[in-house]
N, C-alpha and C positions, 0 to 999 in steps of 0.2 A: 419482560424487558423493560427496564427501568426508563425515564422519562422516552419509552414507541414514542407518543405521542407526539413529539419535540422534534422529533427527525426527521428529515426529509428519505424517502427509500434513495438506495445507492445505485447508481446507474447502471446499466446496461451491465456486463459481465463479472456478477463476484468472482477471483478464484482465477477467472483466463479460461473457464467451460466454456467450450467451442466455438470461441473466437476470432478472429482472424485481425492484421495484426495492419494490414497496407490503409495509412493515414491515422494512425490510430495514435492517441497520446496515452497514456496510463496516468494514473493516482495507483501509489506503493505505501505500501508500512514494511518497515524495516524494526525488527525487534532484535535485543539484543541476547535474551533468554525469553520465554514464557511471564508475559505480565510481566517486566524489566524496560527496563532502557525504551523507547518508542522514535522513530524517524517517519514523516509524514511525508513524499515529494512528490514531485510528476516528473515524466520522461516524455520523450520519443523512443526515444529507443529501451525497454526496460531492460534485456541482457546483459547492454551494455552496461548501463545505471550501476545496475547490483554491482555487475564485475568491477565498477569503477570503487565501488564502498567497500568495497573485500578486499582490494590490492589496496586501499587506504590513500587515493588517489583525492578521494576529495577527505582537505581539509576543516574537517569540519566538527556537530556532533557528533555524527555515527563514526569517525575514528576513533577522536577522544573517547567516547562509553563504548566501543568493542562493537558495533549496533553493525551486522553483517546479517540475520537471515531475514529471508523475505519472507513475510507471515500472510501478506493481503496482497492484493489491484486489482482494479477493476479498469477498466479498456474506452475509453471518449474518442468519440469521432474529433472532434475538436479542443486546439488548445486552450479556450475560452472556457469551454463547458469543464474540461480539464483541474482550468488554473481556479474554476468557482467551485467545482467542487471538495477541493484540497485545502481549500482557504475553511468550507464550512466543515471538515474532518478536525482540524488545527483547530478550531472554537468551540470542538464536541468536548463531553466531561468525560475525565480520564476511562469510569466506567463507560460508558454510551461504545468509545474505540474499543476495548477491552471484548465488551459483550459481539460489536461487528467483524472484529478478528475469527472469537470460536463460536460465533454462528457458521460461518467454513471450514473453521481452522482449529477445533477444538486444542486441540495436541500444539498449537505451533511453532507445528512443524515447517522446514524451508519449502516454498511452491515453488523454486524456482523451476525447474524443471516443469509447470503447468505453465510456462509462459508461451504463449501460439505463436508460432515459429510467422 
């Protein structure tokens, strides 16, 4: 993987594998299409936040560029940890972000159905 030594390991659960949401915060990545425009954000209620993006309720980058597909997320126990991770991911080179997504979601499919209840 390109630049693997420069990156920190992702926090707790990639793609939402068997993790609960009580008192959780999520860092998530939405995409317009595979390797298309992306958006990185933080949410406490990831289901509601993804729905806001899809309905166009968020008047921002996601609405303008039709970025509605949830392609990656990870859970954090605190808002502070989630914000640190969000900032870290936003500073990454695009190729690293693409590799992170592809490591758990190689076809960039919508994984909203994998958000823990």
